[in-house]
N, C-alpha and C positions, 0 to 999 in steps of 0.2 A: 525475457520469456513472454512473448505476446500471448494474449488470451484468445480462446476460441470457444464457441458455444456448442454444447451438445443439444442439438435441436429437438431430439426426442424427449429431453427433460425440461426444456424451456417452455414456460406457460405464457410468455409475452407480457409479463407484469410491468415492464419498463423500469424496474429498479436500477438495472445496469445503465440504461440510457440516461436516467436522471443524475446518476452519481459520477459518470465518466468525465474526468477533467479535460480530456483531449477530444471529446465529442466524437468518438469513433464507434461507439456502440449504437446500433440502429435497429429498428424493428422492420423486418421484411413485410411489406404490405400484403403480399400474396399468402404467406404462411403464418403471419402473426407471431413470428419467432425472432429473437434477437440475433444479431450477428455483428462481428467486428469488421467494419468496412475498410479499414486500413491498418492491418496488423503491424506494419513497419513503423507506424506512428504511435504505437502503444507506449505509454509512459512507464508501464510495468509497476504501477502503484497497487494494482489488484483490488482497488475499491469495488469494482464490479463483482469480483469473486466473493468479497466479504458481504456485499449487498444482496447477492442472489439467494432468494429463499429456497430455490429448488436445487441448489448445488449443480447448476447447469453450465457453469463456466469453468474451463480448465485452462492450463497453460502449456505451451510448448517449451520444453527444456532446451537450453543451448548445448551444443556438442561438447563444450569444454567441461561440463560437469555431468551431463546426462547424455551419453553417447547413444547411438542407434540401439534400439531395443529397450529403451528406458520407459518409465511411466511416472508422470507427476500427477498426484491426486490431491487437490485441496478439499478439505471437508469443513463445512461451516457448522458450528454449534451456536448456542445463544451468546456465548461469551468469548469465543476464540475461533481461530482458523488453524486447523491441523494440516500440515503438509506431509505427505508420504511420498518419498522418491525411491523408486525401485531402479537401481542401476542395472546395466546390461549383465553384470556378473551375478545378479540376483540379490546383491546386498541392498538392504532397506535402510534409508535414512529418514528420520522423522523430526519435524520441527513444529513448535506450537507458538502462536503469536496471539496476544489478546485483541479483542475487538473493543472499540470504544464503548464504554458502559455509561457515560454521562448522558443525560437527556439532551436531544438536539436543542440548540438555542440557549443552553445553560452556561456556556463559556462566555466570559466577558469579551465584548467586542473591543478592538483596539481603540476606537474613538471614545470608549467609556473608561479607558485607563487614564491615570494622571499624566500630565505633560512630562516627558523625560527632561532631565536636567541638561543644560547646554553642553556640559563636558562629556556627556555620553555619546555625542555625535562622533567624537574621535576615538571612542573605545572599540575594542574588538568584540565586545559582548553584544549579544542580540538584545532587543528591547526587554527590559525587566528581568534579565538573567541576573543573578541566580535565583531571584524570588520565585519564578514559575517552576523552577526545578527543585525548589524546597531544599536548597543547600546554602551554607553560609558563604562559600566562595567556590569558584570554579578552579580546578587544578591548573597549575601553570608549570612551565618548564623553567629550570634554573637558568639564569642569565650567565653567559660565558664571560670569563674574565678577559680583559683587554689583552690581545696578543695570543690568545689560545687558539 
């Protein structure tokens, strides 16, 4: 669902431009408002939606879940994004996702972490799992017996 900017709400604060990982949010020099220069290249991370203090960025729903006549409305609060999706039938679906609440720069950088053990290179685990997930071990599938 690519993003688009409601220019009547946008104040040109550049928060979406600064946070967009695919560098597709730009400020129109004439209007001083943000816009998505290449919607087809949107990563759909919605970082811009989360960062926008004016709630000026919305998303276009795909036809497989939001057919013609739908409405997708993200609403940002201080600690979460609430998504309200109105289906063509009038049915409303609502979802809530938290926004990062740790201060910027407070997460340890990878280079500040201890050197991983040599045997971890051949492991399917990501670096420092399950420590960062705060679990003793990750769930695994049982191995099939030979000939099964």
